[in-house]
N, C-alpha and C positions, 0 to 999 in steps of 0.2 A: 363835727358833722361825719357823718361814715361814707366813704369815697372808695369805689373800686377802680383800678387802674388798670388796662389793656396792654400789654406790652411791658419784657424787661429790657427794651434796647436802650440806649443813652438816655433818649425821649422817656421812657416811661420810669425809668430810676429816677433822673434828675428832677422829673415834675411830683413822683411820690414822695421823693426828701422834702421839697419845698411846700406840699401839702401839709405834710408831719409837722414840719416848721411850724407852719402856720395854724396849727393845732388840732387838726382834722384826725382820724381813725382812717387808716388806708391800709387797702389788700390789694396788690397785684397780681394778677391771673395774666400767666405767660405759657406758649406753649412751647420757647425756648428761652433759655439763660443762658449767661455769659458760663461756657467761653464760645456757646454754640450762636450767639447772636450776628446780624449784618455788623451791629458797632463795635466788634469784636478786632474784626478785619478792617476797620475803618484806618488811612495814612496814618496820622490826623494830624494835620496841620491846619488853624484857626484861618478859615477864609472863606467868606460868602460866594460860594460859587454857582452861580448860576440859579440862584432862589428868587422869586417874586413873591408876592408883591414888594417893591424895594420900599414904597415907603414904611413899609414893619420890618421887613426881614434887616434891613441895615440898623434896625433900634434893638430889634431881638440880637443882632451877634455881637454889637457893641457892649451890650449889657453882659453875655456871653461872655466875651473877650476878658473884662474885666472881673469875674468871677473867677476866672480859671487863672489868671494873673493871681488874685487873692490866694486861691487857694493854693497857691506854689509858696507865694512869699509869706503867708501869713499863718497859715497851717500845713505848711510844710511836703503839701503833696509832692513827692520826689519823680512823678510819671508825668508831669508837668512841666516844661522849661519853655524858657523863650529864646526863640531863634530866628537870625537874622533868613529875610528870601528875598530873591529879586524875579518881579515878574516881565518877561518880556513880550512887546506888542509890535505886531508890523508898522501899523500906523501910529502917528499922535493923535491922544485923545485927551478929554477930560476925566482927572482922575475919580474913582468912584465915589459914592458919597459918604462911606464911612471912612475915607482915609484921612476927614479931620475929626475923626473922635477918638484916634486912636494916637499913643505919645509918639512913635516913629513913624513915618511914610514921609518919603522923598522921591523925585525926579531923577532918574540917573543921569550920569552924564555921558555925553558920547563916549566915552573911552571905554564904559563899564557894561556898555549894550551889546549883546550876543551878536557872533556873525550870523546874519540874514533877517536881524530885525533892527526896526530904526527908533525905537522909543522903547521906556521901562522906568517899571520905579522899585523902589526896597520897602521892606517894612520887616518890623521887629513883629514875631506873633509868636502866641505856644503851641508848640508841639506836645501831643498827648500821645502816651505810649499805650495804647488801647488794652492790652494784655493784662494790664497793671491798674490803671484806670478802672475798667469796667467791675473786678473785684472791688476797689476802693469805694466806689458809687452803693454796689450791692450790699456790704458792710456798713456802709452809713447808713443805709435806709434800715435796715433791719436794726441797728445798735438805735436809733429813735423810735423802735417799735412798730415798724411796719410789717407785714406779712405777705409771703410771696406764696401762690399756690400755682404749679406746672401743670398746664394742661390748655387744650386746644378751646377756646370759644366761640360758640356757632352763630348765639345770639346775643344781644344786649340783656333780654328778659332772663337771661340766666344767672347774672351777676347780682350781688347783694348790696345795699347800700341807698344813699339818697343821692347820689350823683354817680356817672359813668365818667371816668378820662380816658378817651380813646388813643392811643400812641401804640397802634397795631402794626405802622410801616406798611409793605405788602398786603399782608390780610384785609386793610380796605378794601381790594378787589371784591373779595368777597363778602366778609362780614357787612361793609357799607353799600356793596353794591355799586363800587366806583370805577367806572371803565375809564376815567382820567389816571388812573394811578398803572404804572408799568414799570417793569427792572430795567436798570441800567447797571449793565454787567461792567464792572470792574475788576482787572486783573494787574496785580502788583507782583515788584521781586525784589528780595532783601539782598542787602551787601553789607560786610562789615567795613568798608569804605567811609570815610566822612568828607564830605564833599565841601567842608567848613560854613557855607549857607547855602538854603535853599534854590532850584533854580526850576522857575515856571514858565510854560506857555499854556495859557489855560481854556484856548481855543476848544471847541469838544470835539473839532473833527481831527486837530493835532494830538492835542493834550500830555504835555511830558511833565514830569515833576518829581525833583529829587528833595527829600525831606530828612533831612537828619535829624535822628534820634540817638539819645544817649547808647541805647542798645547794638542798631543798626540804621541803615539809612533805607528810604523804602522808596522805589523806582518807580514810575509810573507813566501811563498808562493807558487805560480803555474807557471809553463812554458808549458803550452798545446795546445802544434804545433796544426794548424787546426782548431780549436775548436772557433766556431764563438757564441758562448753562453755567453749572458750579464747577465743572472739569475744569484743571491746567488746561490750556493749551501752549504746545511748545511754539506754534507761530506768533502768538502774542508775545510770548517772551523775549523773543526774537528780535520783535517789533519793539516792544519798549526801550529792551537793552539798545537798539542803534537808535530812536529818537532820542535816550536818556546821553549816549555820545554824543549826540549834536551839538549840546549843551555844556556837558561834561568830558570834555574830550580825554582827561585822563582817566574817566572810569574801568577799574581794573577785573574782567569779568570772572576772573580766579578767586575773586572776594564773594561771588555771591552765594548765600546759604540756603534760599527759599524762594519760594511762588504762592501767591493764595489767591482767592476768588472771592469775590462778594455783588451782594446785585444790591443797588441803590434803590431806594422806595421813592420813585421820580414822581413826581406831579406837576402841572402846569404852574399851581401855585400851592403853597404849605396851605394846609388846611387846618384854620385854626378857631373854632367858632361853636356856638353851641347850636343844637336841636335838640329838642320834645321829641322823645320816643316811648313811645308807649306810656304816658304821661310821667316820664320822669326825664332829669337834663341829663345829657350826653354832652360833654366839652371833646370836639375833634382835635389831636394836636399829631398829625401825620401828615405826609409827603413830603420830607424835608428833603426828599434826593443827595447829593453828597453834600450838605452841609448840616448834617446832625448834630455833630458835635459842637457845631459854630453856632446854632441855631439852639442849644440846650436848654441852656441856662435861661435865656430871653424867652422864649418860649414857655418853660415851666412855670416864670412868675407872672407871665401873661394868663396862664390857666390859673392860677391863685385868686388873680383878680377877677377873673370872672366867674369864680367861687366865690367870691367875695358878694359879689353883686346878685346873686341867686337868693 
């Protein structure tokens, strides 16, 4: 089957790869490609961060976890590494539903909990170096026979193919007239210092994370709803550093090497569904917010299942 995919971020490329593996002919149409996509600036630690509906996103994230692990261990994709992280919480609560599906998850002992918090857990999960992973995805897609055309898509009717898969991210505001979509601005800071393990406070109002990669540690963050500003703000850099110092007092500011900004394509719920537009099936796969990488392979597999049912 001939399929057009809109978008060359992590969702578009992962979906394109899965469709090619399923035997389809796939052409990606995208306004931006790596290194200019928002996916390139993702932190990126596997974690189902504020994404609904949970009955679906828990499954999609678990499927992605094991595919990322497989790529690292079986295919030698060196930009994916398993690292430990600890999330700290103000009050005791039930662990998330996905916690039963991954190999390492445990509740922290009292002496392991950071000051100012009363509960927490530890998990081991993939950390992905997106500046390397995105070119790897693109090369895998092209090696499998996919094609990429750079250009802005104004209407679904412009595209060839039997089916269109829409991984447009924030483009859904105009392309789909989707007023539930909005940006969530994220600024991060890079340091060469390794914290040993990740430290996280995932509440949107405070949002702290230190994500250790091989090359740098990513410090964050911000979650500024409806903010389109992609310029670096010095006041946000200072805020991020102060927040991270509260969880990681050993943070050495002299080892800071950079700052970047990205706009998360946020929606109340991930939109992964079929729609008939001008007598042709469109499969929407967008609105992943800050969990695009975490959901990428699971959502791609879901798209393949939907295509199979057409």
